[in-house]
N, C-alpha and C positions, 0 to 999 in steps of 0.2 A: 620398413623392411629393407628398402633400397639403401638407406644410409647405414644400417647395421651391416649389410653385406659388404659395403665399401670399407667399413671400419675393419672387418675381419680380413679382407684382402690386404689392406694396408699393414696390419699387424703381422700377418703371415709372411708378407714379402720383406718386411723390416727384419724379421728373424733370419730369412734366407740371406739378406744383404750382410748382416752381421757375421753369419757363418762364412760367406765368401771372402769377406775382408780378413777375418781371423785366419782361415786356412790359406788365404792368398799370401799372407805374411809368413806363415809356417812353411809353405811350399816355395816361397820366394818367387811367386808368380804374379807379375803385374797385370797380366791379361785377366786373371781371375779377379783381381781388385778392380780393374777397369770395367769388367762385366758387372761387378757389384755396384759400381758408381753409375753405370748406365741404367741398371735396374733402379737405383736411387732416383735418377732423373724421371723415370716413368712413374715411380711411386709418388714423386712430387706432383705429377700431373693428376694422379688419383686423389691425393690430398687436397689439391686445388678444387677438384670436382666435389669432394666431400665438404670442403669449406663453403663452396657455392650453394650446395644443397642445404647445408646446415644454416647458413646465413639467411637463406630464403625463407626459413621457418620463423625467423625472429622478426618481431614487429618493430616498426619505427617508433621512436620516442621523441619527446620534446627536445632532448639534447642531441639525439642522433636522428634527425628528421629524414635522412635518406636510408635509415636502417644501417646495415652492414654490407652494402653492396661492394665496396672497395676491398673488403677483406680478402676476396678471391685473388685480385690482382696484386695486392700487397704481398700475400704469401707467395705468389708465383714469382714476383720480382726478387724477393729476398732469397728464395730457395734456388732460383736459376742463376743468380749472381754467384752464390756459393758453389754451385755445380761448375760454372765456367772457370772459376779460379782453381778448383780441384783438377779439372781436365787439363788446363795449361801446365800445371805442375807435373801431372802424369806424363805429358808429352816431353817436358824438359828432362825428367829422370829417364824416360824410356830411350831417348836418343843416345844417352851415354851408355846404356846397357845394350843398345843395338850393335855397337862396335866393340863393346867389352862385355860379352854375355857372361852371365853367372849361372852356376848349376841350379837346376830347378827340380823339385820332386813332382813329376807329372801325375802320380797316382791321385794326389789330392785334387788336381785340376779335373781329372776324369770323374772322380766320385762326386765332388761338390758340384761340378758342372752338370752332371746328370740329375742331381737333386734339384738344381736351379731350373733345368729344362722341365721337370715334372711340376715344380711349384708354379712357374710362369704359365705353363700350359693349363694347369688347373684354374689359375686366376683368370686367364683368357676365356676359359670355358664358362666360368661364373659370370664374367662381364658380358659375354656374348648373349647368354640367356637373359640377363637383366635388360639388355638392349632390345632383344626380340620381344620380351613381355611388355616393355614400355611402348614399343611401336604398335603392338596389338591394341594397347589401351588408347594410344593417341589416334588410331584410325577412327575412333568413334567421336573424336572431338575436332573442332576446327583449329584450335590452337594446340600445338604440340609442346610437350614439356621441354624446356630449353636445356635440361640436364642430359637429354638423350644423346646429343652430339658429343658431349664430354665423355659419356660412358662408352660410346662407340670408339672414340679416339683412344681412350684408356685400354680398350680391348685390343686395338691394333698395336699399341705400345707393348702390351704384355705378350702379344704374339711375336713381335720382333725381339723381345727379351729372350723368349724361348729359343728362337733361331740363333741369336748371338751366343747364348749359353751353350748351344749345341756346337757352335764354332769353337768354343773353348775346349769342349770335350775332344773334338777332332784334333785340335792343336796339341792337347795333352797326349793323345795317342801317337802323333808324329814325334813328339819330343821323347816319349817313352821308348820308341823303337829306333829312332834315328839320332837322338841326342842333339837336335837342332835347337839349342837354347835361345838363339836370337829370334826365333819365331814368336816367342812370348812377348818380346819388346815390340816387334813389328805389329803384332795383333793389338797390343795396347795402344799404339799410335793410331791405328786404323779406327779402333773403337772410340778413342777420345775425339778424333776429328768428326766422326759420325755423330757423336753426342752433341758436340758444339754446333754442328750444322743444323740439327733438328731442334736444339734448345733455343737457338737465336730468335726465331719468330715469337716464341713465348716471352723472351726477355724484352724484345722490342715492343710487343703489344702491351705488356704489363707496364713498362716505363711510360709509354704514351698515354695509357689510361690514367696513371697516377699524376701525369702532367696535365690532365684534362685536355688532351689534344684530340683533334677531329680524326676519326678513323676512316673518313672518306667513303662512307657507304652510299653517298650520293654526291655527284659533282656539283660545283657551284652553278653551272649553267642549268642543270636539271632542276635544282632547287629553285632558282630564279623563275624558270618557266612554270614550275608547279604552282608556286605561290601567286605569281602575277597573271596566271590564266584565269583566276577567279575575277568575276566582274566587280568593279568598284575598288579593287586593290591597286593603289598607285605605286607603292614601293614597300620594301621591308628593310629594316636596319637593326642594329644592336643584336646581331646574330651570335649565338653561342651554342656550340655542339660539344657534348662530352660523352664519354663511354665509361661509366663507373665499373662495369664488369664486362665479361666476354659476350654476354647476351643482352645487355641493357644499353640503349642508345638514347640520350636525352638531347632535346633541341628547344631553344627558346629564342624569340625574336619579336620585334614590333612590326605591325602592319599599319600602313597609313591608308585610311578609307576616304574616298572623295566626299565632298560636302553635301551631296544630294540627301534628301530626307530618307533615312532608313530607320526602320524600327529595330528594337533590341533583338527581336526574333530574326530579322534579316541578317544582322551582324553575327548572331550566334550560328546561323546557317552557313555563313562564309567561313568562319573559323572551324566549324565542325567538318566541312568538306576538306579544308586544308589538312586538318588533323588526320582524317581518314586516308588521304593520299600519302601523307608522311608515314602512316602506319604500314602501308603496303610496301614502303621502301625500308622498313626495319626499325623505324623509330618507335620506342616503347613509351616515351613520356614527352609530351609536347606542351609548351606554355606559349601562348600568343597574347600579346598586349595590343589592343586596338587603339590607334591614335587618329586624331583628326588631321585635316589637310594642313593645319598650322604647324604640324611637326614634320612636314615634308623636308627631307634632307638631300634628295636627288642622289641616292646611293643605294646599292643593293648588296652590301657586304658587311663583314663584321667590323663594327667600330666600338671601341670601349669608351665609356663615359668616365671622365676624371672628376 
C-alpha cells in the first residue's frame, strides 16, 4: 500500500511539473519553470524512496548477490546531476533577464502557482499520514522501517514545494499590479541556488556510495577501541567499509586471535560480541575473518592485498 501511494504521488506531481513548465514557457516566466524544476528535485527524492522500497522487496540472486541495494544511489546520482546542470543553466539565463527584463503574463503564474500549492500540499498531507502510520507500526517493534526517514524527508520537501509555489503566486501578484518583470528573474536565481544547496548532500552521498567510500558513521579510533576491547584480539586488518544504500552500512575485516587454546564456541562468542557492538553503531552487515597469530601484521587500518 505504501509503495502504491508513493507511485500515485509521483505521477500526480509529474503532471503538475509538466503543467508548470508548459505554462511557464507560455507566460515567459522562468520563476514558474524554476518552481517546476525544484518540484522535480523533490519528486526525484520520492522516486529514490520508491526505488529503495521496491528494491528492498527483490530477492538477491546468484548473479546479483547483493540484490539491488545500489539502485537507490544510482538513481539519486544520475537524477541529481541532471538537476544540477539544469539549475546552472537557469541561473545563466536568468542573469541576462535580470538586467534586460522581458514582459511576463502573470495570470498564468498565479493560477498554475495556486494549483501547485494545492497539489504539493495534498502530497505533503498524504506523506505525513504515511509517516505517522509507519511510526505507529514501528513503535511495536525494536527495529524501525528504514524507509520512514525517507518518507518524512519527502514530506518536508513537499511542504517546502508548497511554500515556494506560494512564493511564485505572490511574485505573480506583484508583477500583475506593479509590472516588476525583473522580479521573475530574481526569484529564479534564488530558487536555483536554494535547489543546488539542498541537492548537493544527495549528490555527494550518492557519489561516495557508488565509489564504495566510507561514510564515517564511526571514527577509526572508536572502531579500533571497539574491536580490540575484546579479550584475545591482538589486531585487525584488511578493513573495508561500504555503504551501498542510504540505510545499509557494510563492514568486513580480519581479526588476529592470540595462540592460547580457544574452542570454536569461544571464537564465535568473540565475533558475535563484536558484531553486536558494530550493529549498535549502525552497521547492518558484518563479515569477520579470524586469523591466527601467524598473520599478525602490527597494523589496525585498511590495507589492500594485491
